C-alpha positions in Angstrom: 63.8 97.1 123.2 64.4 98.1 119.5 68.2 98.0 119.4 70.2 94.8 119.1 72.9 95.7 121.6 72.9 97.4 125.0 72.9 101.2 124.9 76.3 101.4 126.6 77.8 99.3 123.8 76.8 101.9 121.3 78.2 104.6 123.5 81.5 102.8 123.9 81.8 102.3 120.1 81.1 106.0 119.5 83.8 106.8 122.1 86.2 104.5 120.3 85.6 106.3 117.0 86.2 109.7 118.6 89.4 108.4 120.2 90.5 106.9 116.9 90.1 110.2 115.1 91.5 112.4 117.8 94.2 110.2 119.5 95.0 107.6 116.9 94.8 103.8 116.6 97.0 103.0 119.6 94.7 104.9 122.0 91.6 103.3 120.5 93.2 99.8 120.8 93.9 100.4 124.5 90.4 101.6 125.1 88.8 98.6 123.5 91.2 95.9 124.6 89.3 94.9 127.8 85.8 95.5 126.2 86.0 93.5 123.0 84.4 90.3 124.5 81.4 92.2 125.9 79.4 92.0 122.6 79.9 91.2 119.0 79.5 94.9 118.3 82.5 95.9 120.4 84.5 92.8 119.1 83.9 94.0 115.6 84.9 97.5 116.4 88.1 96.3 118.1 89.1 94.2 115.1 88.4 97.1 112.7 90.8 99.3 114.8 93.5 96.6 114.5 92.9 96.4 110.8 93.3 100.1 110.4 96.4 100.3 112.6 98.1 97.6 110.5 97.2 99.5 107.3 98.9 102.6 108.6 102.1 100.8 109.6 102.3 98.2 106.8 104.5 96.2 109.2 104.3 92.4 108.4 104.3 91.4 112.0 101.5 93.9 112.8 99.6 92.6 109.7 99.8 89.0 111.0 98.6 90.1 114.5 95.7 92.0 112.9 94.7 88.8 110.9 94.8 86.8 114.1 92.5 89.4 115.7 90.1 89.2 112.8 90.0 85.4 113.0 89.2 85.7 116.7 86.3 88.0 115.8 84.9 85.5 113.3 85.1 82.8 116.0 83.3 85.0 118.5 80.5 85.8 116.0 80.0 82.1 115.3 79.8 81.5 119.1 77.2 84.2 119.4 75.1 82.8 116.6 75.1 79.4 118.2 73.9 80.9 121.5 71.1 82.7 119.7 70.1 79.5 118.0 70.0 77.7 121.3 67.6 80.3 122.6 65.4 79.2 119.7 65.3 82.6 118.1 63.7 82.8 114.7 65.9 82.7 111.5 64.6 86.2 110.9 66.1 87.6 114.1 68.3 90.4 113.0 71.0 89.7 115.6 71.9 86.5 113.8 72.2 88.5 110.6 74.3 91.2 112.2 76.8 88.6 113.5 77.1 87.2 110.0 77.8 90.7 108.6 80.5 91.2 111.3 82.1 87.9 110.3 82.0 88.9 106.6 83.6 92.2 107.4 86.4 90.4 109.1 86.8 88.2 106.0 87.1 91.3 103.7 89.7 92.9 106.0 91.8 89.7 106.0 91.6 89.7 102.2 93.0 93.3 102.0 95.8 92.6 104.4 96.7 89.4 102.5 97.0 91.3 99.3 99.2 93.9 100.9 101.8 91.2 101.7 102.3 91.1 97.9 103.4 87.4 97.7 102.1 85.0 95.1 100.4 82.8 97.8 99.1 86.0 99.5 97.5 87.2 96.2 95.8 83.8 95.7 94.6 83.8 99.3 93.4 87.4 99.0 91.5 86.7 95.8 89.8 83.6 97.4 88.8 85.6 100.5 87.4 88.4 98.3 85.3 85.9 96.4 84.1 84.3 99.6 83.1 87.6 101.2 81.2 88.6 98.1 79.0 85.5 98.3 78.4 86.2 102.0 77.5 89.8 101.4 75.1 88.9 98.6 73.5 86.2 100.8 73.1 88.6 103.7 71.6 91.2 101.4 69.0 88.8 100.1 68.0 87.9 103.7 67.5 91.6 104.5 65.6 92.0 101.3 63.0 89.4 102.4 62.6 91.0 105.8 62.5 94.7 105.0 62.3 95.1 101.2 64.8 96.7 98.8 67.0 99.5 100.0 70.1 99.2 97.8 70.0 98.8 94.0 72.5 96.0 93.3 71.4 95.3 89.7 74.3 97.1 88.0 72.3 100.0 86.6 74.0 103.2 85.7 72.4 105.0 88.6 72.4 103.5 92.2 69.5 104.7 94.2 69.7 104.2 97.9 66.4 104.3 99.7 65.3 104.0 103.3 62.9 101.3 104.1 59.7 103.4 104.5 60.3 105.3 101.3 60.5 102.2 99.1 58.3 99.2 99.7 54.9 99.8 101.3 53.9 96.1 101.0 56.8 95.0 103.3 55.8 97.5 106.0 53.5 95.0 107.5 56.5 92.9 108.5 58.1 95.9 110.3 57.0 97.2 113.7 56.7 101.0 113.8 56.9 100.8 117.6 59.5 99.1 119.7 58.7 95.5 120.6 58.3 94.9 124.3 61.2 93.0 125.8 58.8 90.6 127.6 57.3 89.2 124.4 60.4 87.1 123.5 63.9 86.6 124.6 65.0 87.6 121.1 64.8 91.4 121.2 64.6 92.3 117.5 61.9 89.8 116.4 58.4 89.5 117.8 57.4 85.8 117.4 53.7 86.5 118.0 53.2 89.2 115.4 56.1 88.1 113.2 57.5 91.6 113.0 60.9 93.1 113.4 62.0 96.4 115.0 62.4 99.2 112.3 65.3 100.7 114.3 67.1 97.3 114.3 66.4 96.9 110.6 67.9 100.2 109.7 70.9 99.3 111.7 71.4 96.0 109.8 70.8 97.8 106.5 73.5 100.4 107.3 75.9 97.6 108.4 75.5 95.6 105.1 75.8 98.9 103.1 79.2 99.7 104.9 80.6 96.3 104.2 79.3 96.0 100.7 80.4 99.5 99.8 83.9 99.0 101.2 84.1 95.7 99.4 83.1 97.1 95.9 85.5 100.1 96.3 88.4 97.8 97.2 87.8 95.3 94.4 87.4 98.2 91.8 90.9 99.4 92.9 92.5 96.0 93.1 95.7 95.5 91.0 95.1 93.8 87.6 97.1 90.6 88.6 94.8 90.0 91.6 91.7 91.1 89.7 92.4 88.4 87.1 92.3 85.8 89.9 89.1 87.3 91.2 87.5 87.3 87.8 88.6 83.7 87.3 86.5 83.0 90.4 83.6 84.8 88.6 83.3 88.3 90.2 83.7 91.9 89.1 83.8 95.0 91.4 81.7 98.1 90.9 83.2 101.4 92.1 80.1 103.5 91.7 78.0 101.1 93.7 80.7 101.1 96.4 80.6 104.9 96.7 76.8 104.9 96.8 76.7 102.4 99.6 79.2 104.4 101.7 77.1 107.6 101.1 74.1 105.7 102.4 75.9 104.8 105.6 77.2 108.4 105.9 73.7 109.8 105.9 72.5 107.3 108.5 72.7 107.3 112.3 74.9 104.2 112.3 78.1 104.1 114.5 80.2 103.8 111.3 78.8 106.9 109.7 81.9 109.0 110.4 84.2 106.2 109.3 82.2 106.0 106.0 82.6 109.8 105.6 86.4 109.5 106.1 86.5 106.6 103.7 84.8 108.8 101.0 87.1 111.7 101.9 90.1 109.4 101.3 88.7 108.3 98.0 87.8 111.7 96.6 90.9 113.5 97.9 93.6 110.9 97.3 92.5 108.0 95.1 90.3 109.9 92.6 92.9 112.4 91.5 95.3 109.5 91.0 93.0 107.8 88.5 91.0 110.8 87.2 90.2 110.9 83.5 90.5 114.7 83.2 90.7 117.9 85.3 86.9 118.2 85.5 86.8 114.7 87.2 89.4 115.9 89.7 87.5 119.1 90.5 84.3 117.3 91.0 86.0 114.9 93.4 87.6 117.7 95.4 84.2 119.5 95.6 82.6 116.3 97.0 85.4 116.0 99.4 84.9 119.6 100.6 81.2 118.9 101.2 82.0 115.7 103.1 84.5 117.5 105.3 82.0 120.2 106.2 79.5 117.5 107.2 81.7 116.1 110.0 80.3 116.2 113.5 81.0 119.5 115.3 83.3 117.9 117.8 85.5 116.5 115.0 85.8 119.6 112.8 89.0 120.7 114.6 90.4 117.2 115.1 93.9 116.5 113.6 92.2 114.2 111.0 89.9 117.0 109.8 92.6 119.6 109.7 94.8 117.1 107.7 92.1 116.6 105.1 91.5 120.3 104.9 95.2 120.9 104.2 95.2 118.1 101.7 92.3 119.6 99.8 94.0 123.0 99.7 97.2 121.3 98.4 95.2 119.5 95.7 93.7 122.8 94.6 97.1 124.5 94.4 96.5 126.7 97.4 99.8 125.9 99.1 99.8 128.7 101.7 96.4 127.7 103.2 97.4 124.1 103.0 100.5 124.7 105.0 98.5 126.7 107.6 95.9 123.9 108.1 98.6 121.2 108.3 100.6 123.2 110.9 97.4 123.7 112.9 96.9 119.9 112.9 100.5 119.5 114.1 99.9 121.9 117.0 97.0 119.9 118.3 97.9 118.3 121.7 96.1 115.1 120.6 98.1 114.8 117.3 99.4 111.3 117.1 102.5 109.8 115.4 100.9 108.7 112.1 99.0 112.0 111.7 102.2 114.0 112.3 103.9 112.0 109.6 101.0 112.5 107.1 101.0 116.3 107.8 104.8 116.6 107.4 104.5 114.6 104.2 102.0 117.0 102.7 104.0 120.1 104.0 107.0 118.7 102.1 105.0 118.4 98.9 103.7 122.0 99.3 107.3 123.3 99.6 108.4 121.1 96.7 105.7 122.3 94.3 106.6 125.9 95.2 110.3 125.1 94.3 111.4 125.7 97.9 113.9 122.8 97.8 115.5 123.4 101.2 112.2 123.5 103.1 111.0 120.4 101.2 114.2 118.5 102.2 113.6 119.4 105.9 110.0 118.2 105.8 110.9 114.9 104.1 113.7 114.2 106.5 111.2 114.4 109.4 109.0 111.9 107.6 111.9 109.6 106.9 112.9 109.6 110.5 109.5 108.5 111.8 108.1 106.2 109.1 108.4 102.5 109.2 107.8 101.9 105.5 109.0 103.4 102.2 112.1 105.0 103.9 113.9 104.2 100.6 111.5 106.5 98.7 112.2 109.5 101.0 115.9 109.0 100.9 115.8 108.8 97.1 113.6 112.0 96.9 116.0 113.9 99.3 118.9 112.8 97.1 117.1 114.1 94.0 116.3 117.4 95.7 120.0 117.8 96.6 120.9 117.1 92.9 118.5 119.7 91.6 120.5 122.3 93.7 123.8 121.1 92.2 124.9 119.3 95.4 126.0 116.2 93.5 128.2 114.7 96.3 125.4 114.9 98.9 122.9 113.5 96.4 125.2 110.4 95.7 125.5 109.8 99.5 121.7 109.5 99.7 121.4 107.4 96.6 123.9 104.8 98.0 121.6 104.2 101.0 118.5 103.4 99.0 119.0 99.7 98.3 119.9 99.0 102.0 116.6 100.5 103.1 114.4 98.2 101.0 112.5 95.8 103.2 110.3 94.1 100.5 110.6 94.0 96.7 107.5 96.0 95.9 107.1 97.6 92.5 108.1 101.0 94.0 111.2 99.4 95.6 112.3 97.8 92.4 111.9 101.2 90.6 113.9 103.1 93.3 116.7 100.5 93.4 117.1 100.7 89.6 117.1 104.5 89.6 119.4 104.9 92.6 121.9 102.4 91.3 122.1 104.3 88.0 122.6 107.6 89.8 125.5 106.1 91.8 127.2 104.7 88.7 126.7 108.0 86.8 125.8 110.9 89.1 123.3 113.2 87.5 123.9 116.9 87.1 121.3 119.5 88.0 119.4 119.3 84.7 119.2 115.5 84.9 118.2 115.7 88.6 115.3 118.0 87.6 114.2 115.3 85.1 114.2 112.7 87.9 112.3 115.0 90.2 109.7 115.8 87.6 109.3 112.0 87.0 108.4 111.6 90.7 106.0 114.6 90.6 104.3 113.2 87.5 103.9 109.7 88.9 102.5 111.1 92.1 100.0 113.2 90.0 101.1 116.5 91.5 102.1 118.5 88.4 98.5 119.6 87.7 98.5 121.6 91.0 101.5 123.7 89.9 100.8 127.3 88.7 101.6 128.3 85.1 104.6 130.3 86.3 106.1 127.3 88.0 105.4 125.1 85.0 107.0 127.6 82.7 110.1 127.7 85.0 110.3 123.9 84.9 109.9 123.9 81.1 112.9 126.3 80.9 114.9 123.9 83.0 114.0 121.0 80.7 115.7 122.8 77.8 119.1 122.0 79.1 121.2 119.2 77.6 121.1 115.8 79.3 122.8 112.4 78.7 121.3 110.0 76.2 119.8 107.8 79.0 117.6 110.8 80.0 116.5 112.0 76.6 113.3 109.9 76.3 112.2 110.7 79.8 113.0 114.4 79.3 110.9 114.5 76.0 108.0 112.8 77.8 108.1 115.2 80.7 108.5 118.2 78.4 105.4 117.0 76.5 103.4 116.7 79.7 104.4 120.2 80.9 103.4 121.6 77.5 100.1 119.7 77.8 99.4 121.3 81.2 100.2 124.7 79.7 97.6 124.1 77.0 100.0 123.9 74.1 98.5 120.7 72.7 100.0 120.7 69.2 103.6 120.9 70.6 102.7 118.4 73.3 101.5 115.8 70.8 104.7 116.1 68.7 106.8 115.8 71.8 105.0 112.7 73.0 105.5 111.0 69.7 109.2 111.9 69.8 109.3 110.4 73.3 107.7 107.2 72.1 110.2 106.9 69.2 113.1 107.5 71.6 111.7 105.0 74.1 111.3 102.1 71.7 114.9 100.9 72.1 115.6 102.2 75.6 116.8 99.7 78.2 116.1 101.4 81.5 113.0 103.6 81.4 110.7 101.2 79.6 107.7 103.0 81.2 108.2 106.1 79.0 106.5 104.5 75.9 103.3 103.2 77.5 102.9 106.3 79.6 103.4 108.5 76.5 100.8 106.4 74.6 98.4 106.8 77.5 98.8 110.6 77.5 98.3 110.7 73.7 95.1 108.8 74.2 93.9 111.3 76.8 94.7 114.2 74.6 92.9 112.5 71.7 89.8 112.2 73.8 90.1 115.8 74.9 89.9 116.9 71.2 87.0 114.4 70.6 89.2 112.0 68.5 87.9 109.0 70.5 88.8 106.3 68.0 92.4 107.4 67.9 92.4 107.7 71.7 91.2 104.1 72.0 94.0 103.1 69.7 96.7 104.7 71.8 95.3 103.2 75.0 95.2 99.7 73.5 98.8 100.1 72.3 99.8 101.1 75.8 97.9 98.2 77.4 98.5 95.3 75.0 101.9 95.9 73.4 103.9 96.9 76.5 104.7 94.8 79.6 107.3 94.5 82.3 107.7 98.2 83.0 107.6 100.3 86.2 104.2 101.0 87.7 102.5 98.6 85.1 99.6 97.7 87.4 98.8 101.4 88.1 98.8 102.4 84.5 96.7 99.5 83.3 94.1 100.3 85.9 94.1 103.9 84.7 93.8 102.7 81.1 90.7 100.6 82.0 89.1 103.6 83.7 90.0 105.9 80.8 88.6 103.5 78.1 85.3 103.2 79.9 85.0 107.0 80.3 86.0 107.5 76.7 83.2 105.2 75.4 80.7 107.0 77.6 81.7 110.4 76.3 81.9 109.3 72.7 78.3 108.1 72.9 77.1 111.2 74.7 78.9 113.6 72.3 77.5 111.6 69.3 73.9 111.9 70.6 74.5 115.6 71.4 75.8 116.4 67.9 72.9 114.6 66.2 70.2 116.0 68.3 71.4 119.6 68.2 70.9 120.1 64.5 74.6 120.7 63.8 76.8 118.6 61.5 79.5 118.0 64.0 81.4 119.3 67.1 84.2 121.8 66.9 87.2 121.2 69.1 90.0 123.7 69.7 93.5 122.2 69.3 95.2 125.3 70.5 94.8 129.1 70.1 94.9 129.1 66.3 93.8 125.7 65.0 90.7 123.5 65.4 89.3 120.1 64.3 85.8 119.1 63.4 84.4 115.7 64.7 81.5 115.1 62.3 78.3 113.3 63.2 77.8 109.9 61.3 75.9 111.4 58.3 78.4 114.1 57.5 82.0 114.4 56.3 84.6 116.9 55.1 87.0 119.2 56.9 84.1 121.3 58.3 81.5 118.6 58.2 79.9 120.3 55.2 79.1 117.3 53.0 76.1 115.1 53.6 75.9 111.3 52.8 72.7 110.0 51.2 73.8 106.3 51.3 75.4 106.5 54.8 76.1 102.9 55.6 77.4 101.9 52.2 79.7 105.0 52.0 81.0 104.4 55.6 81.8 100.8 54.7 83.6 101.8 51.5 85.6 104.4 53.4 86.6 101.9 56.0 87.8 99.4 53.4 89.7 102.0 51.4 91.3 103.4 54.6 92.6 99.9 55.4 94.1 99.5 51.9 95.8 102.8 52.0 98.5 101.5 54.3 98.9 98.2 52.6 101.6 98.1 51.4 103.2 100.8 53.6 103.6 103.9 51.4 105.9 105.6 54.0 109.6 105.5 53.1 112.6 105.3 55.3 110.8 103.5 58.2 107.9 105.9 58.5 104.7 104.8 60.3 101.5 104.9 58.3 98.1 106.0 59.8 94.8 105.7 57.9 92.4 108.6 57.7 89.0 109.1 56.1 90.2 110.2 52.6 94.0 109.5 52.5 96.9 108.4 54.7 99.3 110.1 56.9 103.0 109.3 57.6 104.8 109.9 60.8 108.4 110.2 59.6 111.6 109.3 61.5 114.2 112.0 62.2 115.9 113.6 59.3 113.0 112.8 56.9 109.9 114.6 55.8 107.3 114.9 53.1 103.9 113.2 52.6 105.6 109.8 52.2 108.8 110.5 54.2 110.8 110.5 50.9 112.5 113.9 51.4 115.6 114.2 53.6 115.5 117.2 56.0 117.8 120.0 55.0 119.1 121.6 58.2 119.0 125.3 57.8 121.3 127.3 60.0 119.0 128.8 62.7 121.8 131.2 63.6 121.7 133.0 60.2 120.8 135.8 60.6 121.9 136.0 64.2 118.7 136.2 66.4 120.8 137.1 69.5 120.7 140.8 70.5 123.4 142.8 72.3 126.2 140.7 70.7 125.0 137.4 72.1 126.6 134.2 70.8 124.1 132.0 68.9 124.1 128.2 69.2 121.8 125.5 67.7 120.2 122.5 69.4 121.3 119.0 68.7 118.5 118.5 66.1 119.2 121.8 64.5 115.6 123.0 64.9 116.2 125.7 67.6 118.6 128.5 68.3 119.9 129.5 71.7 121.8 132.5 72.8 124.7 132.9 75.2 124.3 136.4 76.5 127.3 138.6 77.3 126.2 139.6 80.8 123.5 138.8 83.3 121.7 142.0 82.2 120.3 140.2 79.2 117.8 137.4 79.2 117.7 134.1 77.3 116.8 132.9 74.8 117.4 135.9 72.7 119.3 138.3 75.0 116.5 140.8 75.4 116.6 143.2 78.3 116.8 141.2 81.5 114.1 142.2 84.0 116.3 140.9 86.8 118.9 143.6 86.1 116.6 146.2 87.8 116.8 144.0 91.0 113.0 144.0 91.5 113.2 141.3 94.3 113.6 142.6 97.8 115.1 141.3 101.1 118.0 139.4 99.5 115.7 137.4 97.3 117.0 135.7 94.1 115.6 136.9 90.8 115.1 134.4 88.0 113.8 134.7 84.5 110.5 132.9 83.5 109.9 132.4 79.9 106.2 131.7 79.5 106.8 130.9 75.8 110.3 130.1 74.5 109.3 131.3 71.1 108.4 134.8 72.2 111.3 137.2 72.1 109.7 140.0 73.9 108.8 138.1 77.0 110.0 140.1 80.1 108.5 138.0 83.0 110.5 137.2 86.1 110.1 135.5 89.4 111.6 135.9 92.9 112.9 133.0 95.1 112.5 134.5 98.6 114.9 134.2 101.4 113.7 132.4 104.5 111.2 134.5 106.4 109.8 136.4 103.4 107.0 135.9 100.9 105.1 137.8 98.2 105.6 138.3 94.5 108.6 140.4 95.2 109.4 139.0 98.6 108.3 142.2 100.1 106.2 140.6 102.9 107.9 139.5 106.1 106.5 136.3 107.5 105.6 136.3 111.2 108.1 134.9 113.6 107.4 131.1 113.7 107.8 131.2 117.4 105.2 134.0 117.9 102.5 131.5 118.8 105.0 129.3 120.7 104.0 125.8 119.6 106.3 124.2 122.2 104.4 122.6 125.2 105.4 121.5 128.6 107.9 124.3 129.2 109.8 123.8 125.9 111.7 126.8 124.5 111.0 127.8 120.9 113.8 129.1 118.7 113.4 129.9 115.0 115.7 128.0 112.6 115.5 128.6 108.8 112.0 129.9 109.0 110.8 126.9 111.1 110.0 126.8 114.8 112.3 124.4 116.6 111.5 123.3 120.2 114.1 122.7 122.8 112.3 120.4 125.2 112.8 119.8 128.9 114.0 116.4 130.1 111.4 113.8 129.7 109.7 115.3 126.6 110.6 114.9 122.9 110.4 116.9 119.7 108.9 118.2 117.6 106.6 120.0 120.0 107.5 118.5 123.4 104.0 116.8 123.4 104.8 113.1 123.8 106.9 112.0 126.7 108.4 108.5 126.3 106.4 105.5 127.5 106.3 105.3 131.3 107.2 108.9 131.9 103.6 110.2 132.1 100.5 108.5 133.2 98.4 111.0 131.2 99.8 110.0 127.8 97.9 109.0 126.0 95.0 110.8 127.7 92.9 108.0 129.3 90.0 110.5 130.1 87.1 110.3 127.6 84.8 113.0 126.3 87.5 115.7 126.5 88.2 115.0 130.2 91.4 116.5 131.6 94.0 114.1 133.0 95.8 115.3 136.2 98.8 113.3 137.6 98.7 112.6 141.3 101.0 110.6 143.5 102.3 108.3 140.9 98.8 107.9 139.4 96.2 110.1 137.8 92.6 111.2 138.0 90.2 112.6 135.4 88.4 116.0 135.6 85.3 115.3 133.6 83.2 117.7 131.5 79.6 118.5 132.3 77.2 115.5 132.0 80.0 112.9 132.5 81.5 111.1 135.5 83.4 107.9 136.4 87.0 107.0 136.6 87.6 107.8 132.9 84.6 110.1 132.4 82.9 107.1 130.6 79.6 107.3 132.5 76.8 109.7 131.5 75.4 111.5 134.5 71.7 111.0 135.3 70.4 114.2 133.7 67.8 112.3 131.8 65.6 111.1 134.7 62.6 112.7 133.2 63.0 111.0 129.8 60.1 109.0 128.4 61.2 105.5 129.5 59.4 103.8 126.7 59.9 106.0 123.6 63.1 108.0 124.4 66.7 107.4 125.6 69.5 109.5 127.0 72.3 110.6 124.7 75.1 112.9 125.8 73.0 114.3 128.7 69.9 115.0 126.6 66.6 113.2 126.2 66.2 112.1 122.5 63.1 110.4 121.1 63.7 107.1 119.5 63.4 106.6 115.7 59.7 106.9 114.6 58.9 109.4 117.3 59.1 113.2 117.7 59.1 115.4 120.7 61.5 116.9 123.3 62.4 113.5 124.8 60.2 113.9 127.8 57.1 113.7 125.7 57.3 111.6 122.5 54.5 110.9 120.0 54.6 108.7 116.9 55.8 110.7 113.9 52.8 109.6 111.8 50.3 109.7 114.6 48.0 112.1 112.7 47.7 109.8 109.7 47.3 106.6 111.7 44.9 107.7 114.4 42.1 105.8 112.8 44.1 102.6 113.3 44.5 103.0 117.1 41.8 100.6 118.0 43.0 97.8 115.8 
């Protein structure tokens, strides 16, 4: 036979994958618990489920249990290798190699779980295991290379080509059987000792297995926190993210049992991790497009699974399509097979959709559901709910939530330290609604969700940031204002605001992260306008001069990624500008101004001057630029920056001029009075802006122009609010409507359907709408939210023990399974003998159909070699 394990082992592993994606980790664990010692394939699958389950719970006891299970898998694989060696199988027998790969996979999973414990000893142990697994993966790859030729490019090139065996190395094909080896030739099924050949089907299986492990390994190491990565680099290893993704794509395109797991791993990366560390919007959009294609490629029986619907909703949310996102996530929740972790993930994403649409009450309801079921990060949800209450002006309720945050911390993770500091400050000095908005936007920024907001929402948030806050919030408010301006495309204003935030953050005690994050954003903007040298300077400042601030590991990893991307784009843009015949590249700073980035042989404001002695002049300009700021020509503490022909001073507040020598004369912005309709004019703290207090609600800030809300355009008891797209535009008349529960649309003119119309309640539960949400009142023995999951012991049919969509029916204290077509057995686990006419030598039965084995084509009853036409001349040899 050509496979390394029994056919029923592969079927059981595929069943476990389907159960995992449809019913969750607990059901998959129960299915595999009595099968794990049948073969190393099932043992490895069982340990992977344990590993995944511990990742979802992050419970330390569960993590220790998973590590014990992984160690047991390693011992089992060692035992199987010894048995094969006793059978005197050749060293080239692929079953030996497969057991080594399973053992290495377990090593990698243990490394990940050790790092998640976040203790110093755990970091060292995790780094050691990562180094050890890398050596084993490399050794295993070299063995496969000798047997079947190259199929992965591990040489660190910029492009990683993944080739199947027969496409790559014709010289090695003599070592690989194109037909399955007869089982009576040798007891070792995958290696023919007489012809010294291996089964091509088994070889592809081993190649996919090493690609899965090697891909997951490189992806994990590339996203490892800098502290751990320093330990790993001390041992002599660097991860490669691009190679990891390419390896997982290779497995995804194969027929391996882990193909769907690889697809979900890629989905997780492109939809969740890539936006978190993306260099720009284009990088995010490319990732979401790849994720959409991966989602469409799922097997047909998994397209409507809770996992698939969750990822569909997540992608809609990342694209800013919140209504479609909520629809998909609610569909996932309505699935009878939706399990606890998936319900929590869906409610989490629904909460973010409501939050980003500024529907504070609905967001609070969703996050309360998540808080009540999650085992980890409860302190985060309590803090977030408190901030949402504060934004609505419910200060007393907000303080109650803030008081609970420290008591809910189980481990001193970086997030927990941040939340304790923030919550403690909020209890000592309760924030008002404007300060709570600053705290909320800080969370939205750190979770990379602001880019999904519409321009109308961003403008509304910008207007809220104009309100006065206490001194402790000034630096953070300036930073968030700059980021919102950045998202609205007002780069010139954003740059100035970022610099003000950096100045204000230099002497701040609490929010030390403002300065490095502002420097990072300035580096990103500099790269956006092709000022790569300045961008690198800002990024180095953020990385090297700042330490001990919140989310330091995450930011430094983002900086490393950004610096690499910046170097690549600088080289690409330089080559493009030289080869195109132009003197430089024009970059728009905003709607009215631009900047020219000249190619090396040109200079001047518009790159109009050529250089005949290029290298000599460039060296001279470099030396002169260095001397222009020595000694510092900027007065009154101004900061000097060199440029090509002169210097530039960034002055402190109250000073201006080329060398900061002139003191700012504050002109009265309220003379003449800009406020119309007898509005009262007031100036900001720095005297640079004027604000108007309007006589009645019929007039709109900032200059008391006619208020569009006075015409009451919003319907169905909706609240009308003014939206100033540009605070400097006096004639802006835009408005928005905050709809009452049960209505939607730009003017709240559309009535939403009754949430109980489709009756999501199961098992006789009664649905009653409450604040636009369906609430189920369940019968005794069933629990909310949808009366789907009776408590343990109440139902023999939960979780559903019947496989392949079999229906479970309770009967006399027990149960029996009504199986679908082609399946039978106590749990519908046995395929019916509908394949009796299959070609016994060249085909096998899969899901009730005859399927030809790899290398053969036909209807399963008649199978011929795929290359029989070309090789007919060799038949007699």
